A tleap script that builds the chain and sets N, CA, C and O, in Angstrom:
source leaprc.protein.ff14SB
mol = sequence {
  NALA ILE ASN ALA ILE LYS LYS ALA LEU GLN
  HIE LYS GLY PHE GLY MET VAL GLU ILE VAL
  SER GLN CYS PRO ILE ASN PHE GLY ARG ARG
  ALA LEU GLY THR GLY ASP PRO LEU LYS ASN
  ILE GLN TRP ILE GLU GLU ARG SER VAL THR
  VAL GLU LYS ALA GLY LYS LEU PRO GLU GLU
  GLU LEU SER ARG ARG PHE VAL LEU GLY ASN
  PHE ILE GLU LYS HIE LYS PRO VAL PHE LYS
  GLY SER SER VAL TYR GLU PRO GLU GLY CGLY
}
set mol.1.N position { 2.490 -2.002 7.999 }
set mol.1.CA position { 3.367 -1.216 7.144 }
set mol.1.C position { 4.810 -1.686 7.277 }
set mol.1.O position { 5.553 -1.691 6.295 }
set mol.2.N position { 5.208 -2.078 8.473 }
set mol.2.CA position { 6.592 -2.509 8.685 }
set mol.2.C position { 6.892 -3.748 7.855 }
set mol.2.O position { 7.948 -3.831 7.228 }
set mol.3.N position { 5.975 -4.712 7.842 }
set mol.3.CA position { 6.186 -5.931 7.066 }
set mol.3.C position { 6.238 -5.636 5.566 }
set mol.3.O position { 7.021 -6.258 4.847 }
set mol.4.N position { 5.428 -4.711 5.089 }
set mol.4.CA position { 5.431 -4.353 3.669 }
set mol.4.C position { 6.764 -3.710 3.284 }
set mol.4.O position { 7.311 -4.012 2.223 }
set mol.5.N position { 7.284 -2.837 4.127 }
set mol.5.CA position { 8.567 -2.180 3.856 }
set mol.5.C position { 9.690 -3.221 3.882 }
set mol.5.O position { 10.561 -3.224 3.013 }
set mol.6.N position { 9.661 -4.088 4.866 }
set mol.6.CA position { 10.676 -5.138 4.984 }
set mol.6.C position { 10.669 -6.039 3.749 }
set mol.6.O position { 11.727 -6.358 3.205 }
set mol.7.N position { 9.483 -6.448 3.308 }
set mol.7.CA position { 9.343 -7.311 2.142 }
set mol.7.C position { 9.876 -6.610 0.886 }
set mol.7.O position { 10.558 -7.231 0.071 }
set mol.8.N position { 9.566 -5.326 0.730 }
set mol.8.CA position { 10.033 -4.565 -0.435 }
set mol.8.C position { 11.555 -4.430 -0.433 }
set mol.8.O position { 12.183 -4.506 -1.488 }
set mol.9.N position { 12.145 -4.232 0.733 }
set mol.9.CA position { 13.600 -4.102 0.820 }
set mol.9.C position { 14.308 -5.426 0.538 }
set mol.9.O position { 15.418 -5.435 0.004 }
set mol.10.N position { 13.683 -6.526 0.888 }
set mol.10.CA position { 14.289 -7.835 0.677 }
set mol.10.C position { 14.083 -8.350 -0.747 }
set mol.10.O position { 14.754 -9.292 -1.167 }
set mol.11.N position { 13.168 -7.744 -1.485 }
set mol.11.CA position { 12.885 -8.147 -2.867 }
set mol.11.C position { 14.035 -7.705 -3.762 }
set mol.11.O position { 14.455 -6.549 -3.710 }
set mol.12.N position { 14.544 -8.616 -4.578 }
set mol.12.CA position { 15.614 -8.259 -5.518 }
set mol.12.C position { 14.994 -7.486 -6.664 }
set mol.12.O position { 14.055 -7.957 -7.305 }
set mol.13.N position { 15.513 -6.316 -6.916 }
set mol.13.CA position { 14.982 -5.480 -7.981 }
set mol.13.C position { 14.154 -4.346 -7.407 }
set mol.13.O position { 14.350 -3.940 -6.262 }
set mol.14.N position { 13.230 -3.837 -8.205 }
set mol.14.CA position { 12.421 -2.681 -7.814 }
set mol.14.C position { 11.329 -3.078 -6.835 }
set mol.14.O position { 10.649 -4.084 -7.033 }
set mol.15.N position { 11.162 -2.298 -5.789 }
set mol.15.CA position { 10.083 -2.496 -4.831 }
set mol.15.C position { 9.455 -1.157 -4.496 }
set mol.15.O position { 10.159 -0.153 -4.379 }
set mol.16.N position { 8.159 -1.129 -4.344 }
set mol.16.CA position { 7.463 0.116 -4.007 }
set mol.16.C position { 6.399 -0.166 -2.954 }
set mol.16.O position { 5.661 -1.147 -3.041 }
set mol.17.N position { 6.334 0.709 -1.964 }
set mol.17.CA position { 5.325 0.601 -0.920 }
set mol.17.C position { 4.614 1.950 -0.840 }
set mol.17.O position { 5.260 2.990 -0.713 }
set mol.18.N position { 3.288 1.931 -0.915 }
set mol.18.CA position { 2.499 3.149 -0.733 }
set mol.18.C position { 1.787 3.023 0.603 }
set mol.18.O position { 1.133 2.017 0.879 }
set mol.19.N position { 1.920 4.050 1.428 }
set mol.19.CA position { 1.325 4.017 2.757 }
set mol.19.C position { 0.255 5.108 2.861 }
set mol.19.O position { 0.513 6.276 2.568 }
set mol.20.N position { -0.946 4.709 3.284 }
set mol.20.CA position { -2.028 5.665 3.513 }
set mol.20.C position { -1.971 6.043 4.984 }
set mol.20.O position { -2.036 5.180 5.860 }
set mol.21.N position { -1.850 7.327 5.248 }
set mol.21.CA position { -1.709 7.795 6.626 }
set mol.21.C position { -2.614 8.997 6.854 }
set mol.21.O position { -2.951 9.730 5.924 }
set mol.22.N position { -2.992 9.179 8.088 }
set mol.22.CA position { -3.850 10.309 8.420 }
set mol.22.C position { -3.056 11.612 8.444 }
set mol.22.O position { -1.864 11.610 8.753 }
set mol.23.N position { -3.708 12.711 8.122 }
set mol.23.CA position { -3.111 14.043 8.183 }
set mol.23.C position { -4.153 14.983 8.778 }
set mol.23.O position { -4.956 15.563 8.048 }
set mol.24.N position { -4.142 15.135 10.111 }
set mol.24.CA position { -5.167 15.960 10.745 }
set mol.24.C position { -5.047 17.441 10.423 }
set mol.24.O position { -6.028 18.175 10.533 }
set mol.25.N position { -3.868 17.890 10.028 }
set mol.25.CA position { -3.677 19.320 9.760 }
set mol.25.C position { -4.384 19.736 8.481 }
set mol.25.O position { -5.189 20.668 8.498 }
set mol.26.N position { -4.099 19.063 7.374 }
set mol.26.CA position { -4.708 19.464 6.111 }
set mol.26.C position { -6.003 18.724 5.833 }
set mol.26.O position { -7.082 19.315 5.870 }
set mol.27.N position { -5.898 17.431 5.555 }
set mol.27.CA position { -7.087 16.676 5.161 }
set mol.27.C position { -8.144 16.675 6.259 }
set mol.27.O position { -9.312 16.963 5.999 }
set mol.28.N position { -7.743 16.357 7.471 }
set mol.28.CA position { -8.703 16.268 8.570 }
set mol.28.C position { -9.487 17.550 8.785 }
set mol.28.O position { -10.713 17.527 8.885 }
set mol.29.N position { -8.792 18.644 8.854 }
set mol.29.CA position { -9.475 19.931 9.110 }
set mol.29.C position { -10.284 20.402 7.924 }
set mol.29.O position { -11.375 20.945 8.094 }
set mol.30.N position { -9.769 20.206 6.731 }
set mol.30.CA position { -10.461 20.715 5.539 }
set mol.30.C position { -11.585 19.793 5.073 }
set mol.30.O position { -12.682 20.265 4.774 }
set mol.31.N position { -11.332 18.496 5.007 }
set mol.31.CA position { -12.329 17.571 4.454 }
set mol.31.C position { -13.260 16.999 5.506 }
set mol.31.O position { -14.448 16.799 5.251 }
set mol.32.N position { -12.717 16.735 6.697 }
set mol.32.CA position { -13.529 16.098 7.731 }
set mol.32.C position { -13.996 17.062 8.807 }
set mol.32.O position { -14.863 16.724 9.614 }
set mol.33.N position { -13.429 18.253 8.822 }
set mol.33.CA position { -13.832 19.251 9.816 }
set mol.33.C position { -13.306 18.968 11.214 }
set mol.33.O position { -13.888 19.424 12.199 }
set mol.34.N position { -12.206 18.214 11.314 }
set mol.34.CA position { -11.632 17.913 12.620 }
set mol.34.C position { -10.111 17.813 12.522 }
set mol.34.O position { -9.572 17.372 11.507 }
set mol.35.N position { -9.437 18.221 13.573 }
set mol.35.CA position { -7.987 18.075 13.656 }
set mol.35.C position { -7.607 16.906 14.545 }
set mol.35.O position { -6.437 16.747 14.890 }
set mol.36.N position { -8.576 16.089 14.920 }
set mol.36.CA position { -8.349 14.950 15.807 }
set mol.36.C position { -7.769 13.776 15.007 }
set mol.36.O position { -8.455 13.220 14.150 }
set mol.37.N position { -6.500 13.389 15.281 }
set mol.37.CA position { -5.881 12.289 14.532 }
set mol.37.C position { -6.647 10.975 14.653 }
set mol.37.O position { -6.713 10.217 13.685 }
set mol.38.N position { -7.220 10.690 15.803 }
set mol.38.CA position { -7.965 9.450 15.995 }
set mol.38.C position { -9.187 9.393 15.070 }
set mol.38.O position { -9.473 8.349 14.485 }
set mol.39.N position { -9.896 10.500 14.939 }
set mol.39.CA position { -11.057 10.543 14.044 }
set mol.39.C position { -10.630 10.371 12.588 }
set mol.39.O position { -11.356 9.773 11.794 }
set mol.40.N position { -9.448 10.898 12.234 }
set mol.40.CA position { -8.918 10.733 10.881 }
set mol.40.C position { -8.617 9.265 10.603 }
set mol.40.O position { -8.962 8.753 9.538 }
set mol.41.N position { -7.980 8.587 11.545 }
set mol.41.CA position { -7.650 7.170 11.388 }
set mol.41.C position { -8.924 6.338 11.292 }
set mol.41.O position { -9.009 5.428 10.468 }
set mol.42.N position { -9.903 6.639 12.119 }
set mol.42.CA position { -11.172 5.908 12.069 }
set mol.42.C position { -11.852 6.087 10.715 }
set mol.42.O position { -12.433 5.145 10.176 }
set mol.43.N position { -11.778 7.296 10.171 }
set mol.43.CA position { -12.364 7.568 8.858 }
set mol.43.C position { -11.701 6.708 7.796 }
set mol.43.O position { -12.380 6.140 6.941 }
set mol.44.N position { -10.355 6.608 7.846 }
set mol.44.CA position { -9.617 5.786 6.881 }
set mol.44.C position { -9.982 4.311 7.054 }
set mol.44.O position { -10.249 3.617 6.072 }
set mol.45.N position { -9.995 3.833 8.293 }
set mol.45.CA position { -10.308 2.422 8.564 }
set mol.45.C position { -11.703 2.041 8.082 }
set mol.45.O position { -11.895 0.952 7.541 }
set mol.46.N position { -12.677 2.929 8.274 }
set mol.46.CA position { -14.055 2.657 7.849 }
set mol.46.C position { -14.176 2.553 6.328 }
set mol.46.O position { -15.106 1.933 5.812 }
set mol.47.N position { -13.243 3.156 5.629 }
set mol.47.CA position { -13.311 3.190 4.165 }
set mol.47.C position { -12.251 2.313 3.504 }
set mol.47.O position { -12.051 2.395 2.292 }
set mol.48.N position { -11.580 1.485 4.275 }
set mol.48.CA position { -10.539 0.605 3.744 }
set mol.48.C position { -11.052 -0.817 3.613 }
set mol.48.O position { -11.899 -1.264 4.386 }
set mol.49.N position { -10.524 -1.515 2.623 }
set mol.49.CA position { -10.894 -2.911 2.370 }
set mol.49.C position { -9.657 -3.618 1.821 }
set mol.49.O position { -8.874 -3.018 1.084 }
set mol.50.N position { -9.480 -4.888 2.176 }
set mol.50.CA position { -8.338 -5.648 1.658 }
set mol.50.C position { -8.542 -5.964 0.187 }
set mol.50.O position { -9.667 -5.963 -0.311 }
set mol.51.N position { -7.457 -6.230 -0.491 }
set mol.51.CA position { -7.525 -6.542 -1.916 }
set mol.51.C position { -8.366 -7.803 -2.153 }
set mol.51.O position { -9.032 -7.916 -3.182 }
set mol.52.N position { -8.339 -8.741 -1.217 }
set mol.52.CA position { -9.147 -9.946 -1.341 }
set mol.52.C position { -10.639 -9.627 -1.287 }
set mol.52.O position { -11.413 -10.141 -2.095 }
set mol.53.N position { -11.045 -8.781 -0.338 }
set mol.53.CA position { -12.457 -8.401 -0.209 }
set mol.53.C position { -12.891 -7.476 -1.340 }
set mol.53.O position { -14.055 -7.480 -1.742 }
set mol.54.N position { -11.951 -6.684 -1.851 }
set mol.54.CA position { -12.277 -5.739 -2.921 }
set mol.54.C position { -12.791 -6.459 -4.165 }
set mol.54.O position { -13.653 -5.938 -4.873 }
set mol.55.N position { -12.268 -7.648 -4.431 }
set mol.55.CA position { -12.703 -8.413 -5.599 }
set mol.55.C position { -14.147 -8.856 -5.521 }
set mol.55.O position { -14.732 -9.231 -6.537 }
set mol.56.N position { -14.739 -8.822 -4.330 }
set mol.56.CA position { -16.125 -9.269 -4.140 }
set mol.56.C position { -17.117 -8.098 -4.077 }
set mol.56.O position { -18.327 -8.313 -3.996 }
set mol.57.N position { -16.608 -6.870 -4.113 }
set mol.57.CA position { -17.487 -5.709 -3.997 }
set mol.57.C position { -17.934 -5.197 -5.355 }
set mol.57.O position { -17.192 -5.310 -6.330 }
set mol.58.N position { -19.133 -4.636 -5.436 }
set mol.58.CA position { -19.571 -4.009 -6.691 }
set mol.58.C position { -18.698 -2.784 -6.989 }
set mol.58.O position { -18.209 -2.124 -6.072 }
set mol.59.N position { -18.513 -2.495 -8.248 }
set mol.59.CA position { -17.646 -1.390 -8.686 }
set mol.59.C position { -18.028 -0.061 -8.021 }
set mol.59.O position { -17.147 0.713 -7.646 }
set mol.60.N position { -19.315 0.207 -7.873 }
set mol.60.CA position { -19.774 1.466 -7.269 }
set mol.60.C position { -19.282 1.602 -5.832 }
set mol.60.O position { -18.819 2.672 -5.436 }
set mol.61.N position { -19.377 0.539 -5.053 }
set mol.61.CA position { -18.935 0.585 -3.660 }
set mol.61.C position { -17.401 0.644 -3.577 }
set mol.61.O position { -16.846 1.313 -2.706 }
set mol.62.N position { -16.746 -0.045 -4.468 }
set mol.62.CA position { -15.290 -0.086 -4.484 }
set mol.62.C position { -14.687 1.281 -4.795 }
set mol.62.O position { -13.597 1.599 -4.319 }
set mol.63.N position { -15.375 2.076 -5.575 }
set mol.63.CA position { -14.857 3.401 -5.950 }
set mol.63.C position { -14.762 4.351 -4.756 }
set mol.63.O position { -14.103 5.387 -4.841 }
set mol.64.N position { -15.413 4.005 -3.648 }
set mol.64.CA position { -15.374 4.856 -2.450 }
set mol.64.C position { -14.475 4.253 -1.362 }
set mol.64.O position { -14.577 4.639 -0.198 }
set mol.65.N position { -13.604 3.320 -1.728 }
set mol.65.CA position { -12.784 2.607 -0.749 }
set mol.65.C position { -11.292 2.739 -1.049 }
set mol.65.O position { -10.883 2.954 -2.190 }
set mol.66.N position { -10.492 2.604 0.012 }
set mol.66.CA position { -9.046 2.457 -0.116 }
set mol.66.C position { -8.796 0.958 -0.162 }
set mol.66.O position { -9.188 0.237 0.756 }
set mol.67.N position { -8.154 0.483 -1.209 }
set mol.67.CA position { -7.863 -0.947 -1.318 }
set mol.67.C position { -6.449 -1.179 -0.789 }
set mol.67.O position { -5.486 -0.578 -1.264 }
set mol.68.N position { -6.348 -2.058 0.197 }
set mol.68.CA position { -5.080 -2.328 0.858 }
set mol.68.C position { -4.612 -3.737 0.575 }
set mol.68.O position { -5.421 -4.664 0.532 }
set mol.69.N position { -3.325 -3.908 0.382 }
set mol.69.CA position { -2.784 -5.253 0.204 }
set mol.69.C position { -1.606 -5.293 -0.736 }
set mol.69.O position { -1.109 -4.258 -1.182 }
set mol.70.N position { -1.165 -6.497 -1.032 }
set mol.70.CA position { -0.062 -6.741 -1.946 }
set mol.70.C position { -0.663 -6.927 -3.335 }
set mol.70.O position { -1.325 -7.933 -3.592 }
set mol.71.N position { -0.440 -5.970 -4.228 }
set mol.71.CA position { -1.086 -5.983 -5.536 }
set mol.71.C position { -0.309 -6.764 -6.589 }
set mol.71.O position { -0.887 -7.571 -7.317 }
set mol.72.N position { 0.981 -6.530 -6.671 }
set mol.72.CA position { 1.790 -7.179 -7.697 }
set mol.72.C position { 3.095 -7.647 -7.066 }
set mol.72.O position { 3.751 -6.907 -6.332 }
set mol.73.N position { 3.450 -8.869 -7.361 }
set mol.73.CA position { 4.752 -9.377 -6.926 }
set mol.73.C position { 5.265 -10.291 -8.023 }
set mol.73.O position { 4.783 -11.413 -8.183 }
set mol.74.N position { 6.240 -9.810 -8.776 }
set mol.74.CA position { 6.799 -10.573 -9.886 }
set mol.74.C position { 8.251 -10.900 -9.589 }
set mol.74.O position { 8.994 -10.072 -9.062 }
set mol.75.N position { 8.638 -12.093 -9.927 }
set mol.75.CA position { 10.023 -12.513 -9.783 }
set mol.75.C position { 10.552 -12.788 -11.183 }
set mol.75.O position { 10.127 -13.731 -11.850 }
set mol.76.N position { 11.482 -11.952 -11.612 }
set mol.76.CA position { 12.071 -12.085 -12.943 }
set mol.76.C position { 13.585 -12.078 -12.793 }
set mol.76.O position { 14.106 -11.688 -11.748 }
set mol.77.N position { 14.291 -12.507 -13.831 }
set mol.77.CA position { 15.749 -12.438 -13.757 }
set mol.77.C position { 16.206 -10.998 -13.535 }
set mol.77.O position { 15.628 -10.058 -14.081 }
set mol.78.N position { 17.240 -10.843 -12.735 }
set mol.78.CA position { 17.768 -9.515 -12.423 }
set mol.78.C position { 18.721 -9.093 -13.538 }
set mol.78.O position { 19.473 -9.916 -14.060 }
set mol.79.N position { 18.691 -7.818 -13.900 }
set mol.79.CA position { 19.549 -7.262 -14.943 }
set mol.79.C position { 21.013 -7.535 -14.631 }
set mol.79.O position { 21.462 -7.278 -13.514 }
set mol.80.N position { 21.768 -8.054 -15.601 }
set mol.80.CA position { 23.159 -8.458 -15.384 }
set mol.80.C position { 24.060 -7.303 -14.961 }
set mol.80.O position { 25.068 -7.535 -14.294 }
set mol.81.N position { 23.729 -6.071 -15.327 }
set mol.81.CA position { 24.551 -4.913 -14.965 }
set mol.81.C position { 24.278 -4.416 -13.557 }
set mol.81.O position { 24.930 -3.484 -13.086 }
set mol.82.N position { 23.331 -5.026 -12.894 }
set mol.82.CA position { 22.893 -4.605 -11.557 }
set mol.82.C position { 23.838 -5.130 -10.489 }
set mol.82.O position { 24.489 -6.158 -10.677 }
set mol.83.N position { 23.912 -4.423 -9.372 }
set mol.83.CA position { 24.755 -4.845 -8.264 }
set mol.83.C position { 24.165 -6.052 -7.536 }
set mol.83.O position { 24.860 -6.665 -6.726 }
set mol.84.N position { 22.906 -6.414 -7.795 }
set mol.84.CA position { 22.290 -7.572 -7.152 }
set mol.84.C position { 22.247 -8.779 -8.097 }
set mol.84.O position { 21.562 -9.764 -7.822 }
set mol.85.N position { 22.980 -8.697 -9.205 }
set mol.85.CA position { 22.998 -9.786 -10.179 }
set mol.85.C position { 23.565 -11.049 -9.546 }
set mol.85.O position { 24.606 -11.023 -8.890 }
set mol.86.N position { 22.859 -12.153 -9.757 }
set mol.86.CA position { 23.340 -13.457 -9.306 }
set mol.86.C position { 23.469 -14.347 -10.522 }
set mol.86.O position { 22.502 -14.507 -11.268 }
set mol.87.N position { 24.639 -14.933 -10.745 }
set mol.87.CA position { 24.793 -15.836 -11.881 }
set mol.87.C position { 23.895 -17.050 -11.746 }
set mol.87.O position { 23.500 -17.409 -10.637 }
set mol.88.N position { 23.569 -17.686 -12.864 }
set mol.88.CA position { 22.706 -18.855 -12.815 }
set mol.88.C position { 23.317 -19.924 -11.926 }
set mol.88.O position { 24.527 -20.153 -11.946 }
set mol.89.N position { 22.462 -20.575 -11.146 }
set mol.89.CA position { 22.920 -21.622 -10.241 }
set mol.89.C position { 23.452 -21.072 -8.930 }
set mol.89.O position { 23.923 -21.847 -8.097 }
set mol.90.N position { 23.394 -19.739 -8.709 }
set mol.90.CA position { 23.985 -19.173 -7.490 }
set mol.90.C position { 23.055 -18.600 -6.583 }
set mol.90.O position { 23.448 -18.099 -5.530 }
savepdb mol mol.pdb
quit
């Protein structure tokens, strides 16, 4: 997560990072029947797959997984009115 946040902050323009985290108070107790944070994390890990592996899974199996990874990274010219505008050649 730290590397994803760092990469998003260093990207010129809009950056977004979504983080999946355990919540033993609400989700764990209500959906999993446990308030144990370790069991919540294990549940997430068992159901997570990288974006690379996700492309090889059947749609039915993929619908029950958290897909993790870098989904979109576009480099386009920055809006001239922006504070991060760099003139051409600079």
